[in-house]
C-alpha positions in Angstrom: -178.1 -15.9 53.8 -180.6 -16.9 51.0 -181.9 -20.4 50.9 -183.3 -22.0 47.8 -186.4 -24.1 48.7 -187.8 -26.6 46.2 -191.5 -26.9 47.2 -193.6 -28.4 44.4 -196.9 -30.0 45.5 -195.7 -33.5 46.2 -195.5 -36.0 49.1 -192.9 -33.9 51.0 -194.6 -30.5 50.5 -195.6 -30.2 54.2 -192.0 -31.0 55.3 -190.7 -28.3 53.0 -193.1 -25.8 54.5 -191.7 -26.7 57.9 -188.2 -26.2 56.6 -189.1 -22.8 55.2 -190.6 -21.8 58.6 -187.3 -22.8 60.3 -185.2 -20.7 57.9 -187.5 -17.7 58.4 -187.3 -18.2 62.2 -183.6 -17.9 62.0 -183.7 -14.7 59.9 -182.9 -16.3 56.5 -184.3 -15.2 53.1 -186.0 -17.7 50.8 -186.0 -18.2 47.1 -188.9 -20.7 46.7 -189.6 -22.7 43.6 -193.2 -23.9 43.9 -195.9 -25.2 41.6 -198.2 -22.4 40.4 -199.0 -19.6 42.8 -199.1 -21.6 46.0 -200.9 -19.6 48.7 -199.4 -21.7 51.6 -195.9 -20.8 50.5 -196.8 -17.1 49.9 -198.2 -16.7 53.4 -194.8 -17.8 54.9 -192.7 -15.4 52.8 -192.0 -11.7 53.1 -192.3 -10.0 49.8 -189.5 -7.6 50.7 -186.8 -10.2 51.4 -188.1 -13.4 49.7 -188.8 -14.5 46.2 -191.1 -17.0 44.6 -190.4 -18.7 41.3 -193.6 -20.3 39.9 -193.3 -23.6 38.1 -195.8 -25.1 35.8 -197.7 -28.2 37.2 -196.3 -31.4 35.8 -196.6 -35.1 36.5 -194.6 -36.3 39.5 -191.9 -38.0 37.4 -191.4 -34.9 35.3 -191.2 -32.4 38.2 -187.4 -32.7 38.4 -187.1 -31.7 34.7 -189.3 -28.7 35.2 -187.4 -27.7 38.3 -183.8 -28.0 37.0 -184.2 -25.3 34.3 -184.9 -22.4 36.7 -182.2 -23.7 39.0 -179.6 -23.7 36.2 -180.6 -20.1 35.3 -180.4 -19.1 38.9 -176.9 -20.6 39.3 -175.8 -18.9 36.0 -177.1 -15.4 37.0 -175.6 -15.7 40.5 -172.2 -16.7 39.0 -172.3 -13.7 36.6 -173.2 -11.3 39.4 -170.3 -12.6 41.5 -167.9 -12.0 38.6 -167.2 -15.7 38.0 -166.2 -16.9 34.5 -169.1 -19.1 33.6 -167.4 -20.3 30.4 -164.2 -21.4 32.0 -165.0 -22.7 35.5 -162.1 -23.2 37.9 -160.7 -26.7 38.3 -163.0 -28.2 35.6 -160.2 -30.0 33.8 -159.0 -31.5 37.1 -162.4 -32.8 38.1 -163.1 -34.2 34.7 -159.8 -36.0 34.2 -159.1 -37.3 37.8 -160.7 -40.6 38.6 
């Protein structure tokens, strides 16, 4: 099962490395979003089964904005590969109109 790991260089970076190690120990594959070409993340990953998406470095308050764009594109491409209709999501009207 692939796991998306958000690992920019911030105050919880070391904890994310630990989480990545736990997933790898259980046989999972990683899609890591990290700042630049982070060598610590690269050493944990297997180039055959895992992927790294490099993000540009940004101020801490702007990191979520930089991270959300690749996540949206990843979600879009996964949905297209699964054959989901990305223009007409199921139950959208229900979730928007129900309080």
